C-alpha positions, 0 to 999 in steps of 0.5 A, spaced: 500 500 500 502 507 499 505 511 504 500 516 507 502 523 506 506 526 512 501 530 516 500 537 515 503 542 520 497 545 524 495 552 521 496 558 524 491 562 527 490 567 521 490 561 517 485 558 521 481 564 521 481 565 514 479 558 513 473 559 518 471 565 514 471 562 507 467 556 510 462 561 513 461 566 507 461 560 502 455 557 506 452 564 506 452 565 499 450 558 497 444 558 502 442 565 499 443 562 492 438 556 493 433 560 496 433 565 490 433 559 485 427 556 489 423 562 489 424 564 482 422 557 480 416 558 484 414 564 481 415 561 474 411 555 476 405 560 478 406 565 472 406 570 478 409 577 475 416 579 477 417 587 477 424 586 478 429 582 475 430 574 477 434 572 483 438 567 478 441 573 475 445 575 481 446 568 483 450 566 477 455 571 477 455 571 485 457 564 485 462 564 480 466 569 484 464 566 491 467 559 489 474 561 487 474 566 492 473 561 498 478 556 495 483 561 494 482 564 501 482 557 504 489 556 501 492 563 501 489 566 508 487 573 507 490 574 500 487 581 497 484 577 491 481 572 495 477 577 500 475 581 494 472 575 490 469 572 496 466 578 499 463 581 492 461 574 490 457 573 497 454 580 496 452 578 489 448 572 491 445 576 497 443 581 491 440 575 487 436 573 494 433 580 495 431 580 488 427 574 489 424 576 495 422 582 492 418 578 487 415 573 492 413 578 497 408 582 491 406 575 488 406 569 492 407 572 500 404 579 500 406 582 507 412 578 507 417 581 512 423 584 510 420 586 503 422 593 504 429 592 506 430 587 500 428 592 495 432 597 498 438 592 498 436 591 491 435 598 488 440 602 492 445 598 496 446 593 490 450 598 486 456 597 490 457 591 486 459 595 480 465 596 484 467 589 484 470 590 477 475 596 478 477 593 485 479 586 482 482 589 475 487 593 479 489 588 484 489 582 479 493 578 479 498 579 485 493 583 490 497 589 490 496 596 486 500 598 481 506 602 482 508 610 481 503 614 477 499 608 475 497 607 483 493 614 482 490 611 476 487 605 480 485 609 486 481 614 481 478 608 478 475 605 484 473 612 486 469 614 480 465 607 480 464 609 487 460 615 486 454 612 483 453 607 489 454 613 494 449 617 490 444 611 490 444 610 498 442 617 499 438 620 493 431 621 495 426 616 492 422 621 488 429 623 484 431 616 483 424 615 480 424 621 475 431 619 473 429 612 471 424 616 466 418 611 467 413 611 473 414 606 479 411 599 478 405 599 482 407 593 486 413 596 488 410 602 491 409 600 498 416 597 498 420 604 497 424 606 503 430 609 505 434 610 511 437 616 509 435 621 504 439 627 502 435 633 500 438 638 495 436 644 491 432 643 486 435 640 479 442 638 483 440 631 484 438 630 476 445 633 475 449 629 480 446 622 478 447 623 471 454 625 473 455 619 477 452 614 472 457 617 466 463 617 471 462 609 471 465 609 464 472 613 465 472 609 472 472 602 468 476 605 462 481 607 467 481 600 471 482 597 464 488 601 462 491 598 469 490 591 466 493 593 459 499 596 463 500 590 467 500 586 460 504 590 456 510 588 461 508 581 463 511 575 461 508 570 457 504 566 463 501 573 466 499 575 459 495 569 458 492 570 465 490 577 463 488 575 456 481 573 458 480 578 463 481 583 458 476 581 454 471 580 459 473 587 462 471 590 455 465 586 455 463 589 461 465 596 459 460 596 453 455 593 457 455 599 463 456 604 457 449 601 454 446 601 461 448 608 462 446 611 455 440 607 454 437 604 460 432 598 459 431 591 460 435 589 454 441 594 457 440 590 464 440 583 461 447 585 457 450 588 464 448 581 467 451 577 461 457 582 462 458 581 469 457 573 468 463 574 463 467 577 467 466 572 473 468 567 468 474 570 466 477 570 473 475 562 473 479 561 466 485 565 469 485 560 475 484 554 472 486 554 465 493 558 466 494 555 473 493 561 477 494 560 485 495 553 484 487 551 485 486 550 478 484 542 479 480 543 485 476 549 482 474 546 476 472 540 480 468 544 485 465 548 479 463 542 475 460 539 482 456 545 484 453 545 477 451 538 477 448 538 484 444 545 482 442 541 475 439 536 480 435 540 485 432 544 479 430 538 476 427 536 482 423 542 483 421 543 476 418 536 476 415 537 483 412 544 480 409 540 474 406 535 477 403 540 482 400 544 477 398 538 472 394 534 478 392 539 483 390 536 490 386 530 492 387 523 493 387 521 486 393 527 485 397 524 491 396 517 488 398 519 481 404 523 484 406 517 488 406 513 481 411 519 478 415 519 484 416 511 483 418 512 476 422 518 477 427 516 483 430 509 480 432 513 473 434 519 478 439 514 482 442 511 475 443 518 472 446 520 479 451 514 479 453 516 471 454 523 473 458 521 479 462 517 475 463 523 470 465 527 475 469 523 480 470 516 476 469 509 479 471 511 486 464 512 488 463 505 487 469 501 491 466 494 491 465 495 483 472 497 482 475 491 486 471 486 483 473 489 476 480 489 478 479 482 480 477 480 474 482 483 470 488 480 475 485 473 473 484 474 466 492 477 465 497 471 464 503 475 466 505 479 471 506 485 466 499 484 464 497 484 471 500 491 473 498 494 467 491 492 469 492 495 476 494 502 472 488 502 468 484 501 474 487 506 478 486 511 472 479 509 471 477 509 478 480 516 480 480 519 473 487 521 472 490 522 465 496 518 467 498 513 472 505 509 472 507 504 477 514 501 478 515 495 482 522 491 484 523 484 482 528 480 485 533 479 479 530 482 474 530 490 475 523 493 475 516 491 473 513 498 470 506 499 467 503 506 465 496 508 463 495 514 459 500 520 458 502 525 462 501 532 460 507 536 460 504 542 464 501 537 469 505 536 476 506 528 477 506 526 484 510 520 486 509 516 492 512 510 495 509 503 495 510 499 501 508 492 502 509 488 509 513 494 512 518 494 506 518 499 500 518 495 494 516 501 488 513 507 487 506 510 484 506 516 480 499 519 478 497 526 475 492 530 478 485 527 477 479 530 475 477 531 483 484 532 486 483 532 493 483 525 496 478 523 502 480 518 507 475 513 503 479 514 497 486 513 500 483 506 503 480 504 496 487 506 493 491 502 498 486 496 497 488 496 490 495 497 491 495 491 496 491 487 491 496 488 485 502 487 489 499 481 492 497 478 485 504 480 482 508 477 487 504 471 487 505 471 479 512 472 480 513 467 485 509 462 481 513 463 475 519 462 479 516 456 483 515 453 476 522 454 474 525 451 481 521 445 480 524 444 473 530 446 476 529 440 481 527 435 476 533 437 472 538 437 478 535 430 480 536 427 473 543 430 473 545 427 480 542 420 478 546 420 472 552 423 475 551 417 481 550 412 476 556 414 472 561 414 478 558 408 481 558 404 474 565 407 472 568 408 479 566 404 484 563 398 480 570 397 476 573 397 483 568 392 486 569 388 480 577 388 480 576 386 488 572 380 486 577 378 480 583 378 485 579 374 490 577 369 485 584 368 483 587 368 490 582 362 491 585 358 485 592 359 487 591 359 495 593 351 495 598 351 489 601 358 490 600 361 497 605 367 496 601 369 489 595 368 493 597 372 499 599 378 494 592 378 490 589 378 497 593 384 499 591 388 492 584 386 493 584 389 500 587 395 497 582 396 492 577 395 498 580 401 501 580 405 495 572 403 494 571 405 501 574 412 500 570 413 494 564 411 498 566 416 503 567 421 497 560 420 494 557 421 501 561 427 502 558 430 496 551 428 498 552 431 505 558 434 508 561 429 513 562 435 518 555 436 519 554 429 521 560 429 525 560 436 528 553 439 527 552 445 523 555 450 528 561 446 529 562 445 521 561 452 520 567 453 525 571 448 522 570 451 515 572 458 518 579 455 521 580 452 515 579 458 510 583 462 515 589 458 516 596 460 513 593 467 511 592 474 514 585 473 514 581 473 521 574 470 521 570 470 527 564 466 528 558 468 532 554 462 532 547 461 536 544 455 533 540 449 536 543 442 535 537 439 530 535 443 524 532 440 518 537 437 514 535 441 508 536 447 512 543 445 515 546 444 508 543 450 505 546 454 511 553 451 511 553 451 503 551 459 503 556 460 509 562 456 505 561 459 499 560 466 501 567 465 505 570 462 499 569 469 496 571 473 501 578 469 501 579 469 493 576 476 492 575 481 498 582 483 500 579 483 507 583 483 513 577 481 517 570 477 516 565 475 521 560 469 520 553 470 524 548 465 524 542 465 529 535 464 530 530 469 528 526 473 533 520 468 532 524 462 532 522 460 525 527 462 521 535 462 521 538 468 519 545 468 516 550 474 515 557 473 512 560 480 512 567 483 511 571 489 511 574 488 504 573 492 498 566 492 498 560 492 492 559 499 492 552 499 492 546 498 497 543 491 498 540 487 492 537 480 492 540 478 486 546 479 482 545 474 477 539 471 473 536 466 477 537 461 471 544 463 471 549 457 472 555 462 474 558 458 480 554 452 479 560 447 478 564 450 484 559 452 488 561 459 489 557 463 485 552 468 487 547 465 483 548 459 487 547 462 494 541 465 492 538 459 489 539 455 495 535 460 499 530 461 494 529 453 494 527 453 501 522 459 501 527 464 504 531 470 502 538 472 500 541 479 498 548 482 498 550 489 498 555 494 502 556 493 510 554 498 515 561 500 516 564 498 509 566 492 505 561 486 503 555 483 507 551 477 505 544 476 508 540 470 508 534 468 511 532 461 511 525 458 514 525 452 518 520 447 515 521 440 517 523 436 511 523 442 507 523 440 500 523 433 496 520 429 502 515 424 500 515 426 492 519 421 490 526 425 490 533 423 491 532 422 498 527 416 497 532 413 491 539 414 493 539 417 500 540 424 498 539 430 502 532 433 501 535 439 496 536 435 489 540 441 486 547 441 482 549 446 488 548 442 493 551 436 490 557 440 488 
């Protein structure tokens, strides 16, 4: 499974306050948006008149600003752009709620509380929303005002666009109605209120309101000039970020100019479109050009919000349509129940399809694991299994690129890739751990939903765990087949060798003894001296035959093991190899008196071969052999270390291919040592020691009658030990 990410440092007090503020304000914006949309749908379904604009015209640009603002405020505490985006986004959503509440109070909820305050907010205070455009333009993208003379231009831009909101806050209601040029809608007559009205000389307010409206144009033009100034001296990345913002700003300026010159419903709609384009340009600058490093999270959040809103709207529209068509009464209730029974299964299936579109198959972890199991069963090789795992992760998390690499004993790395990595994307790599050991890496490009929940992490860990287990089992099965083939081959080779030695060596000796004894029997009475000579020669041949039997027995199982035990045999070997040289070999042996025969032979052979390599190749002054039982008492741990020239690399579990015969004939090859350990289900590695030199490690499980017992192997046929391989017989 993958290593869990390191815990993030605790946030500072300012960061914690920023995150709490982001959550609270976004919840406020979302709640206002939901209420506004519900009221709009109710008004539409009832065919009620709407004296002011629908609330959704304020909700859409509000959410387009509030979502990136909340995410940015949580990521970059109190960044000016984050505060501006979130603050204006919340105000816009509240403005949309105010418009919907005004419409509902005059059509659906006569006398509803707060209607006058909502109309004041929408008609007067809402004008402050226009200042969002110059404020964001002059601060974008680093949150600072430009330097030098352009700073005065930026401040003047904000001041010019603030004139109209200030005038609307204190202008008498009659002057505002007269400025519009049309009589106030009778439905709104009872909602006109103003906490503060500033009375001026006759004719002053019309001039002041006209100047305030016209001032919007140079104010926005000045903000636009600031953007052009920033873009002229920007690098390619900043120019790309400002391109969309500049285009949307031009649209907004044109929309405001139309609204100022020719106020009408069309101008209001154009202004709404311009504000929406402006909000969209902010989102594009963040997502497409990776501004502020929240691009992936923002894109997923916006898509999810739109889909959730679509489901809510669909449910409300269906409820309104059913209510309008069926009316009330028992029959209508029964019909509504039937409609719901038909709609809900379709809605569940649609929701699952949408969830897969947004987040991938991770929403159905059981299906992910079941599909992975099918792919693993169908794959015939480790490479195919790992490729299936990479594909499963790619589909489950909707990531465009997945790369898995696992270490393989003796064969380097096993690598599988799915998809292609975007040159601009950041590929994140994590170590893959299995049984408390790092065995590879998992690299992934950012997914469509970039944040991993605890449930996602568990699913990823389960997938990796299944993958590693399956690949390990496949590799082990392949290696086991090779070992079985090697065992059969070694057994037959050993039988042929023993037959050859018995037939060509011991057989002729015994035949010669028989002939000499027969000849001696014939000459015993007539030629006693010759008979005695023949008997002596037969005795000499018999002695050589005994030596040959001992040599064959030594090849099958070292005599030292039978005479001295494993610890004594290793100690004797240490003394023999160090005799007559400057090499000092120390033995630290803590082994039981009785071990399975196969384990004793393997430990003795590996230790002997490793010490022989030290004598021949290490140029060492000291060597140490350590052999003891493991902590659980179910395995033998063998370490042969020296202070020689070393290998110059870390530990690895193979230096020769598993099928290599290097050293097989002499019994001193590194591949031979590894095979001895692997044949018993153990592990073997070689590498640099902690203090330099070379260190050979072998771990051999203690399994009674480990290999060959009861399988018709050499033990039952010729008394050989239960590891019928070339190396043991060498």
